C-alpha positions in Angstrom: 0.0 0.0 0.0 2.8 2.4 0.9 4.6 1.6 -2.4 1.4 2.2 -4.3 0.9 5.6 -2.7 4.5 6.6 -3.4 4.1 5.6 -7.0 0.9 7.6 -7.3 2.4 10.7 -5.8 5.5 10.4 -8.0 3.3 10.1 -11.1 1.3 13.1 -10.0 4.4 15.2 -9.5 5.7 14.2 -12.9 2.5 15.2 -14.5 2.6 18.6 -12.8 6.2 19.1 -14.0 5.1 18.2 -17.5 2.2 20.6 -17.4 -0.4 17.8 -18.0 -2.4 18.0 -14.8 -5.7 17.9 -16.7 -4.7 14.9 -18.8 -3.7 12.9 -15.7 -6.8 13.7 -13.7 -9.6 14.5 -16.2 -8.9 12.2 -19.0 -7.6 12.7 -22.5 -10.4 15.1 -23.6 -9.6 17.7 -20.9 -6.6 19.1 -22.7 -8.8 20.9 -25.3 -10.9 22.4 -22.5 -7.8 23.6 -20.7 -6.5 25.2 -23.9 -9.8 27.0 -24.5 -9.7 28.2 -20.9 -6.2 29.6 -21.3 -7.3 31.3 -24.6 -10.3 32.9 -22.8 -8.1 34.1 -20.0 -5.6 35.6 -22.5 -8.5 37.4 -24.2 -9.8 38.8 -20.9 -6.3 39.9 -20.0 -6.0 41.7 -23.4 -9.3 43.4 -22.8 -8.2 44.6 -19.4 -5.0 46.0 -20.9 -7.0 47.9 -23.5 -9.4 49.1 -20.9 -6.4 50.2 -18.8 -4.9 52.1 -21.7 -8.3 53.7 -22.3 -8.6 54.7 -18.7 -5.1 56.2 -18.7 -6.0 58.1 -21.9 -9.2 59.4 -20.4 -7.5 60.4 -17.2 -4.8 62.3 -19.1 -7.5 64.1 -21.1 -9.4 65.0 -17.9 -6.2 66.4 -16.2 -5.5 68.4 -19.3 -9.0 69.8 -19.4 -8.9 70.8 -15.7 -5.5 72.5 -16.2 -7.0 74.5 -19.0 -9.9 75.5 -16.7 -7.4 76.5 -14.0 -5.4 78.6 -16.4 -8.5 80.3 -17.7 -9.7 81.0 -14.1 -6.3 82.5 -13.1 -6.3 84.6 -16.2 -9.8 85.9 -15.5 -8.8 86.7 -11.9 -5.8 88.7 -13.1 -7.7 90.4 -15.9 -10.6 91.3 -13.6 -14.2 92.1 -14.7 -14.6 94.3 -17.8 -16.4 97.5 -18.1 -19.4 95.9 -19.8 -19.7 93.3 -17.1 -19.6 95.9 -14.4 -22.2 98.0 -16.1 -24.5 95.1 -17.1 -28.0 95.5 -15.8 -29.0 91.9 -16.5 -27.4 88.4 -17.0 -28.9 85.3 -18.4 -27.9 82.3 -16.3 -29.6 79.5 -18.2 -31.3 79.7 -21.6 -32.8 76.4 -22.6 -31.9 76.0 -26.3 -31.5 72.3 -27.1 -30.8 69.1 -25.2 -27.3 70.2 -24.2 -28.8 73.0 -22.0 -30.5 70.4 -19.8 -27.2 68.6 -18.8 -26.6 68.7 -15.1 -30.1 69.5 -14.0 -31.5 67.2 -11.4 -35.1 66.2 -10.8 -36.4 64.4 -7.7 -39.7 63.5 -6.1 -41.2 61.8 -3.1 -40.3 58.4 -4.7 -37.0 58.9 -2.8 -38.9 58.3 0.4 -41.3 55.7 -0.9 -43.9 58.1 -2.4 -45.8 57.7 -5.7 -45.2 61.1 -7.5 -43.4 61.1 -10.8 -41.5 63.9 -12.5 -39.5 64.2 -15.7 -37.5 66.9 -17.5 -37.2 67.3 -21.2 -37.5 69.7 -24.1 -40.9 71.2 -25.0 -42.4 70.7 -28.4 -40.8 73.8 -29.8 -37.4 72.5 -28.8 -36.3 75.9 -27.3 -37.6 75.6 -23.7 -37.4 73.2 -20.8 -40.6 71.3 -19.8 -40.9 69.9 -16.3 -43.9 67.6 -16.1 -45.2 64.7 -14.1 -48.0 63.7 -11.7 -48.3 64.6 -8.1 -49.5 62.0 -5.6 -50.0 63.0 -1.9 -50.5 59.4 -0.7 -47.8 58.8 2.0 -45.7 55.6 1.9 -46.9 52.8 4.1 -43.8 52.6 6.3 -45.4 53.7 9.5 -43.1 56.7 9.8 -43.8 59.2 7.0 -47.0 61.2 7.5 -46.9 63.6 4.6 -45.8 63.1 1.0 -46.3 64.7 -2.4 -43.6 66.9 -3.9 -41.5 67.2 -7.0 -38.3 69.3 -7.4 -36.0 70.6 -10.1 -32.5 71.9 -9.3 -29.8 73.6 -11.3 -26.3 72.2 -11.6 -23.9 73.7 -9.1 -20.9 75.4 -10.6 -17.6 73.6 -10.4 -14.1 74.9 -10.8 -10.9 73.1 -12.0 -10.3 69.7 -10.4 -14.0 69.7 -9.2 -13.5 72.5 -6.7 -16.6 74.1 -5.4 -17.5 77.4 -6.9 -20.4 79.9 -6.6 -22.4 82.3 -8.7 -21.6 85.9 -7.8 -24.9 87.8 -8.2 -23.9 90.7 -5.9 -24.4 93.2 -8.7 -28.1 92.3 -9.1 -31.1 92.5 -6.8 -33.9 90.6 -8.7 -34.4 87.1 -10.1 -36.0 87.2 -13.5 -37.9 84.2 -14.9 -39.9 83.6 -18.1 -42.2 80.6 -17.5 -45.5 79.1 -18.7 -47.4 77.0 -16.1 -50.7 75.4 -15.5 -52.0 77.6 -12.7 -50.3 75.7 -9.8 -48.2 77.6 -7.2 -44.5 76.8 -7.0 -41.7 77.5 -4.6 -38.5 79.0 -5.9 -35.5 77.7 -4.0 -32.0 79.2 -3.8 -29.1 77.6 -2.0 -26.0 79.4 -1.0 -22.7 78.5 0.5 -22.7 78.2 4.3 -19.8 78.5 6.7 -20.9 75.5 8.8 -21.7 71.9 7.6 -24.9 71.7 9.7 -26.3 74.5 7.5 -26.0 72.5 4.3 -29.8 71.9 4.2 -30.7 75.6 4.5 -32.6 77.1 1.6 -34.0 80.5 0.7 -37.5 80.3 -0.7 -40.2 82.4 -2.2 -43.6 81.7 -3.9 -44.2 81.8 -7.6 -47.8 81.7 -8.9 -48.5 80.6 -12.4 -51.5 81.8 -14.4 -51.9 79.0 -16.8 -52.9 79.3 -20.4 -50.9 79.6 -23.6 -49.1 82.9 -22.9 -45.7 83.3 -21.4 -45.4 84.9 -18.0 -42.5 87.1 -16.9 -41.8 86.8 -13.1 -39.5 89.1 -11.2 -38.7 88.3 -7.6 -36.4 90.6 -5.6 -33.8 88.7 -3.6 -34.8 90.6 -0.5 -38.1 88.6 -0.5 -36.5 85.2 -0.1 -36.8 83.8 3.5 -34.6 81.3 5.1 -35.9 77.7 5.8 -34.3 74.4 6.8 -35.8 71.1 5.9 -39.1 72.8 5.0 -39.4 74.8 8.3 -39.2 78.6 8.3 -36.4 79.8 10.6 -37.0 82.4 13.3 -33.5 83.8 12.9 -33.7 85.4 9.4 -30.8 87.0 7.5 -30.4 88.1 3.9 -29.2 85.8 1.1 -25.5 86.0 0.4 -25.6 86.9 -3.3 -21.9 86.3 -3.8 -22.2 82.6 -2.8 -25.2 81.3 -4.7 -24.9 77.6 -5.4 -28.1 76.4 -7.0 -31.6 77.6 -8.1 -34.5 75.3 -8.2 -38.3 74.8 -8.1 -40.5 72.8 -5.9 -44.2 71.7 -6.3 -46.1 70.6 -3.2 -49.5 72.1 -3.3 -51.2 68.9 -2.0 -53.3 68.6 -5.2 -53.2 65.2 -6.9 -52.9 65.2 -10.6 -50.7 66.1 -13.6 -48.6 69.2 -13.7 -46.3 71.0 -16.1 -44.0 74.0 -15.9 -42.3 75.3 -19.0 -39.2 77.5 -18.6 -37.7 79.7 -21.3 -34.8 81.2 -19.3 -33.6 82.0 -15.8 -31.8 85.4 -15.4 -31.0 88.1 -12.9 -31.4 91.8 -13.3 -30.8 95.1 -11.4 -34.1 96.8 -10.7 -33.3 100.4 -9.7 -36.8 101.0 -8.5 -36.3 98.3 -5.8 -34.4 99.6 -2.8 -35.4 97.2 -0.1 -32.5 95.4 1.6 -34.5 92.7 3.5 -38.2 92.2 3.8 -38.3 90.4 7.1 -37.6 91.4 10.7 -34.4 90.1 12.2 -35.2 88.7 15.6 -32.7 88.3 18.4 -32.9 85.4 20.7 -31.3 87.3 23.6 -32.1 91.0 23.0 -30.1 93.6 24.6 -31.7 95.0 27.7 
């Protein structure tokens, strides 16, 4: 028995040295299967190498693009704003002309928390305006925790600098938000988020109401920035302070009028302007928690 075991082990070792493990243990037909497996492994390795070369090429192109953005930003800082930019009384932030103008815009609804509302963003039939449409459903999810539901939102893309650094829109030369819209008669909420100094303020928003008339005609809406009030997670804050116009991050729209059914909002452009007739700095009283006695 011991001699038989020593002979078997010696034969197995010889087969391993000869590279014929599959023929020794799986029969004569296993060699073709092993060769096919080796060929498939080689093909997979070649694909990984090609993918690696492609990733390296894409990475180099991305670094080059970000360096170009950095050089342009530094040159703009050195050059400074021009005379026309300083004297400009209006600026168009977004003008929806084609599918490329919708890139980066984000839509969300109460489906994120288990609701049943739906929302989609696309181009209108004329191809020169954005159309936000969907269906609002106020039925709360059956999770035993959520009591209210029914909202849909649209948010603009936040500006990004070179190497994905955070940047902001500087709107300090303007005092009014200017919109051209066409709605269905529903009331909307306009939201503006700005850069905060502390991380626990990241959910703070500045809001104001926008009432649509409905019908086939366009509606020009002007909302002074002084009218926007501060809220956090849907709750109006007691401690109000004006919007920091030099640190505007995103502008968005929210529908939550608790009316079930379809909705649509068509947006031509979003701009800012300087209304010289408006001199109000802030429309709300600034309360102090511990007033001076």
